[in-house]
N, C-alpha and C positions, 0 to 999 in steps of 0.2 A: 177221563184222568185215571193214569195208572196207580197199582198201589202196591209196594211190596209187602209181599206176605209172609207168616212164618212156613217157611217147608222143610222138612226135611231130606237132608241130600240125598240118602240111601233108597228113601219113598219115591224122589222124584224119576232118581235114575230107570228104579224099576219100572214105575207109571210108566214112563218115555222109551221104553226095551217095548213093554205092551202094546201100547197103542204103536210104536212103528212096525212091529209086528203083522198085526191088525191090517194094517193098511198094504204091509210087504205081498199080504197073504190076499188082500183085496185085488191087488193089481195082479198077482200073477193068477188067478181065479179070471177076472175079465179077461184078463190077456190071452189064455190061452182058450177059453169060451169065443171068445170073438174073432179070434185068427184061425181058428177051427171050422167056423161058422161059414167065413168068410172063402176060407180052401171049399168045403164042401158043396156052399153054392156057387160060387162063382171058380172054382179051382178048375183044373184042368189036370183028370189023371195020368199020374207021370210025370206031367210037364213042370216047368219052372214055374212055383205058387209064393216065391220071396216075396215081391211085392203086398200079396195078400197079407202075408204073415205078419209084414214088416206096420203094412195097414190096418192092422187090426192090434196089433202091440201101441202104436201112437193113440189110436183109438181107445183103448183099454186106459194107460196115462191120462188121457183129457178126463175120463170119466171119472178115475181115482181124483184126480185131482177137484173135479168139481163134488164128486161126495165127499174128499176132505171137508171142505169150504162149507157144503151147502150143509150134507145131513152127519156127518163126525164128529165136526166142528165144537157142536154144544153138548154133546154125548159126556158122561161122568167120567169114563175111561180114556178120554182124550185131556180132561182137566185140566193136567202138571204138563203138557208137549205143548200145549193152548197157552199159558198162562209163560215157559219157559220164552215162547215165540215172544209173545207183549213184551217180556224184561228185556229180550235181545231189541227189538226194534225199539223202544224206550229208552235204551241205555244209547241207540243210534242215534238215534233224535236228538241228542247231548251231542254224542262224539262230531255230528256235521256243524254243531256250531261254539264246540270247544275252546277254537282260538279268541271268540266273543266273549268264553266264558271267561278264559283266562284276564283277559282284559280287564272286566267286571269286576273278577274278586281281585287283582292288584288296586281297582279305584273305591274298592270297600262296598261294591254296590252291595244290599241286601238280595234281590233275589239271585245273581250270581251265586252268593256265596251258597245258600239255599241249593240251588242245582248242586253245583259241586259237591254236595254234601249228597243229596240224591244220588247224585252217579256216581260215588264212592260207596254209597253202601247198595247200589245195585251191580254193580261188579262185582262188589264182595260176595252177594250173592250170587250172583253169575258162576263165577270161579269156583266156592263150592257146591253148586250143584251140577255143573261140570265136572267135581278135583281135579283143579287146577290148581294148586297147594302152589306152586313154585311162578307162577304167572300175581299169584295175590301176593306172594311175600315181599317182591319186588314195588308195591305199593304203602308197602304197612306204614311206611314212615312218613309220606305223604298224606296219606289218609288221617293220621294220627296229630298231627300239624297241624292241618285242616281241623279237624275236630274240637283241638284246644283253641283256637281262632274263637269259632262260633261259639264255645262255653264260655269264652273271653269274654266278648261282646255279647255277652246275653242270649244268643238265638240257640234255638233247639236243634240239638243233633239230630233228632230224630225226625229228619226231615224221609220220611216213605212213602209220598205222594209225591206225582212229577206234575207239577202245575203249568199249565203249559203258556200261562200266561208270561211265566219266567225266561221261558227261551224268548219271546217276542219281545221283553226286555232287554235280554243281554245281546241280542242281535243290537243293540241302538252303539253298544262298545265297539270301535275300531279295531283290529285285531292289534296286536303288540307285535312289532319286527325284530 
């Protein structure tokens, strides 16, 4: 279950830039080492070693992806990037069933109402973290109207957790045409 966490956007951007730099440097170093080693061991002096260099870069790319997923992912310096990835992944899960969510909201289904509120809070945070205020400003009216509806129904508007059961439940609603 994913939960939204309060994060300072400036700190988030600083930390994600740092983790991106670390990963890029890891890839560059691996690409240079593997390509150089491949040319040194298997290359032809004065010959065309493009294929060996390309193979070295591909191996370095795969190695970097594996390092990120299995070694770097749990490191503290990757926490902001991992959170951002999980946030966007959670929002995508909702986006993929948004036509069902809309139908559920129209029918007054509580799970759909909560899911849409989580989506609004998540999108708001994502836009703030990415410094995309123009896209957020286009949604403010819809977000405020939905929040007011939840409050009128006595439903807590602080839906900061994505309950996977909500997605299962809203899939029962036929999309609107």
